[in-house]
N, C-alpha and C positions, 0 to 999 in steps of 0.2 A: 572497526570497532565503533559503535555509535549509539544512541539514546532514543528511545521513543517515548513521546508523551501523549497521553490521551485526556482531551478535552472532551467529555460525554454529552454536552449540551446541544441542543438543537432547536431550530425554530417550530419544525414539524417533522414528525417521522415519515419517511418515505414508505410506499407501499410494500417494496422489495426488501427493505433492510432489516437483517438480524444482528447488526453490531451492536454492541452495548451504547446505547443513547438514551438521554432524558430530554424531554422536551421541558422547557422552562419559560414562564411567562416573564414580562416586563416587572411584575409586582414582586415574584418571588427570586428574581434573578441575581440582586445584590448579596442577599443573605447567603444563598447556596454556593455561587461561584466564589465569593470570597472566602468562604470557610475551605472550600475545595482547594484554591491557591495556597493558602496556608498549609494544609496538608502536603500538596506537591512539593512545597519547599522542604518540608520535615523528611518527606520520602527521598529526595534528592541528595540531602544530607547524609541519610542512613547508608544509601547505595555508595556515596563518595567515599565513606569511611570502609566499605567493603571491596570496591573496586581497585583500589592501589592508584598507582600513576599510570598506567597503560593510556595512551593517546587515543582521545575520542574524534572520529573523522566527521561523523555525521549528526545531525539533530532533526527529528522528524516529529511535528507537532499534528497530530490527527485527531480525528474523532468519529463520531459527532461531527459537529462543525466549531472548531476553534474560534472563527471569526465572530460567533455569537457574542464574545466577549470583546470588550472595548479594546482598540489596539494600542491604548496605553498600558493595559495589564497585561496583554500578551507580550509586549514589549519589555515590560519589567521582568516578566518570567524568563524569557530568553536570555536577558542580561544577567538575571541571577544564576541560571544554569551554567552559563558561559564562565561564570567567575567560581562557581561552587565546584564543576566538574572538569576534569583535565582535557579539554578539548585543544585540538591544534589550533595554529592562529588565525587560519582561514578554513573553517569546516563549512559543508554542505548544509545550511539550514533551511529546512523545507516547512512551510505551512498549507496545512489544506484550507480551502475557502469554497465556499458556494459563490456563482455569479451574483451580483449585486450586494454581498455583504461585505466588500472592502473599498473604502472612500479613496479618492487619491491621497487625502491628508492621513488616512489610517495606513495605506501602503507606503508613503514616504516613511512614517515613523517605524514601521516594521523592518524597512530596508536599513535604516540607521541603527535598528537594534542588531542587524547581522543577517536579517533573513535575506537569501539570496535566490530562493528557489519557492514558486508558489504552486500547488497543484489543484486546479479547478475542477470541480465537478460538473462537468457540462451534459454529459450523457448524450444529449440529441440536441439537433437544431430544428425540430418539429414541435410547435408548442402543443398540439393534441398530444403527441407521444409523451412530453414531459408531463402534462397534466394526468395522464393516465398511469404514471407511476409515482405521483405524489410529489413532484418537484415543484416548488414554489418561484422558480426564477423562469424567464421565457428566452428564446433564443436572441432575442435583442439584447437582453442584459449579459448575456453569456459574451456576445460580441464586444459590447461596450466594456466588460471587465477586463477583456484580455488588453484593449488600447489604454485603460487607466491603469493597469499595472505596468506597461511599457513606459507610458509617460512618466510615472514616478520612480522609474529606473530599475523594476523588476522585470528583467528580460528573459530569465530563464524560467520558463513556465511549460507546465504538463496541463494537457487537456484529457480528462478522464471520458471516456466514450462507452456507451453500452449496446450491443445489439442483441437479438432475439427478444425485443420489447413486444409487449402486446398490440397486435395490429400493424408492427413494422414491416414495411415493405423493403425487398433488395434496392429498389430505386431510392426510398428515403434513406437508408444508410449509406448508398453511396454518396449522396447529397449531403449527409453529416460529414463524410470523410472529407468531401471537396471543401467545405466551409471551413472546416478544421485546418487543412492543408493552407488554404487561403490566409488564415490569421497567423501563420508562421509560428506556431509554437517550437520550442526547443525538444519537446518530449510529448508523446501521445501514448495513452494506455486505452487498450480496446479489450473490454471483459464482455463475456456472455451473461446474459441474466440467469441467475442461479435462482430457483424457486425453494428457497428455506423454508423448512417446516415451521408453522407457528406464525409466518407473515402473513398478512391480508393478500398479498398478491398470490401466494401458494394456495389458499384457501379458495380464491374467486376461481383459479385455474382449474383446480379440482373439483369445483362444483359446475364447471363449464359456464360461468358467467363471462370470462375473459379466454380469449385464446390467443397462444403464442407461436412463433414460427417453428417448425419442426426440426428435428435434429440435421436432415439433410440441408434444409435452408440456412439453419445456421451456420453450418459447415461452409456453404457457399459465401455467407456474410464474412466469415473470418478469412477465408482465401481472397476475397475481395480487399479487405483490409491490407493484407500481406502484400498484395499486388500495388495498389493503389499508393500506399506509403513508401514502399521500397522505391517505386518508380518516381516518388516525389524527392527521393534523396534520403529518406530516413533509414537508419540501420535497425534492422530487426534483431535485437539481441536477447530478448527473452521471449517466451511464449506469447506474452501478452502486450510487449512493451517494445516501443520504437522510438528513436532518438536522432537528433543530429549528430554527427561525430562529434565525441567529446562530451555529450551531455547525458549519458546515461545515469540513472540515480544511484546516487553512491549509497545511499542508506538503504535500498531494497537488495542491492549486490551483497550487502551483509547478509541478509536471511538466504539468498540463493548460494552463498558461499558456506552458509551456516556457521557464521562467526558469533562471537558473544556480543550480547548488547542488553543495555540497561531499560527495562520498561518502567513507566512511571505513570500512576494514575489508575483509575478505576478499569478493571477489565484488561489492563495492559498484560501484555506477555513479555518477559525477559529470559536471558540465557546467560546466568553468570556463574563462573566457576563449575562449570558442568551440572548446573543446577537450572531446570527449566521450569519457570513458574508463571501463573497467572493470576493477577490480583483480583479481590472481592470485586463483584458488580453491584454491591450494595453501597450506595454513597454514604448512607449514614454509619455503616460498618467502617468504611473506608477512614471516614472523619474521625470515628472514635479511635481507631488503629493508631493513628498517628498523633491522638491525644495521648496515648497511653506508652508506646514502645515500639516493638518490632512489628513487622509485616505480616497481616492475616492474609495467606493465600487462599484463593479459592481452589487452587491446584498447584501441586509442584512434583516434580521427580527428580532424583539423581540420574543423569545420563550416563551410562555406560559407554565405554570406547566402541564396542561393538555396534551400539544403537547410534552413537554420534557417527560412525562411518556409513550405516545404512541411510541415515538422514542427510549426510553430504552428498551421497549419490542422488537420491531422490528428489533433492532441491536443486540441486547442480544441473540435472538433465532437463530442467526448464530453460537453461541457459541455451542459445543456439551455438555457442562457443564450446558448450559441455563441459565435462569434468577433465581437467588436465591429470594426465598419469603421473607425472613428474612431481606436480604440487601434491597430489593425493598421497605419494609415497612419502614425501618429505615430511608431510603433516602425521603420518600414521606408520611410516617404517615398514609398509607392505603395499604390494601392487593391488589395485582393485581386480587386474586381470585375475589373479589368484583367487579373491574373495568371492566374486561373483562371475566364475567362468561360465557356468551353466546358464545363468541368467542371460549373460550378454551374448551367448552362442543363440539362444532362442530368440531373442529380439533383433539379431542379425538375419536370423532365417526369415523372419517376418518382414524385414525391410523396415524395422523401426528405428534402428540405430546404425552407426557407423564409426570407424575410425579415422581421423583427420588431423593433421598437424600435431599429434601426440595426445589428442582428447578423444573421448568417447562422447559421440554427438546424436540428436536426434536427426532423422532425416526429414524430408518435406513430408513424407507419410505419417512419421513420428509426431510431427506436430499435432495432428488431428486426433491422435491417441495418447496424449501425453501422459495422462493418467495411468494408463496400462505400462507405459514405460518406467514411469516413478515406482508403481508398486512392485514392480519385478526385482527391486533392491532392498526389499523390506523382508529381512530374514525371519 
């Protein structure tokens, strides 16, 4: 069980991004972010009283770009959360950062506050591709950032990569993968570009102003990542994620096992006492809420047992280890073979899933059609 904290502030909005984020200038950063951090403290205290004493194993600070804030403020926030909430003695504490946004001294300060994992949004190692998607760092800055983090003692590093970018070739993707492996991160995430409605990138593609690789080429890029990264010694443990042995992301495993977690900050989603909720994305409403009392959710629902079982199967099938039948039975007192027999039979006929070592798992073919696999468990 863990905690997700959303820091919505960015220096610049990327062309493909539909995550909740707000561009803040140097002029208004102090007033806006200061009030926001005060509200985060109040929200954490609220959930501390609701949560009880169950141990929390992971803290993930995402965004936005959390490192838009001064390292001192982030360190103070992490120290407060570790005091206010019932974390284990040595939790996984991840912070997202953009290349160039963390100095050596800032990284040292965060490490002293307990941060032991950093996720860098690299995306690509070709500057023209980075410019095309609105990233404000260069490939050289990405390489330098990895070295800076390691020098500061933060050696558990994830690099986020993207394929299917406008104008990206398979050769460029292979080069990005080679340069990534050469930097020696402990974890690598590979995501395909998704054209989210309402983003500039989606509009430009729809209007024919830019062109992205087709589905077949993106499938080849994904297969190339699987081949190159596993050959380099990384374990392919989730559809989009690869890690050195023992370095899978503990926080994200909470999502893929459909376990409870607290979500703090605007736009954050949480799952507490069978209630799944998403906070308001209006910062001013968020500030008013925690000035007055209980949370104002943008959306919430009470999750039924049947719904939770469906969701457990859906997200669990993203893991290459699949869903363990004994663990599912222990959690819900029923076998998923009985609940989803028709769906499983159909998926097996299509060669998308298989039983192995007591778990239902996606096959190599199923990796490329994961959405179809997951949706089959939605009753």
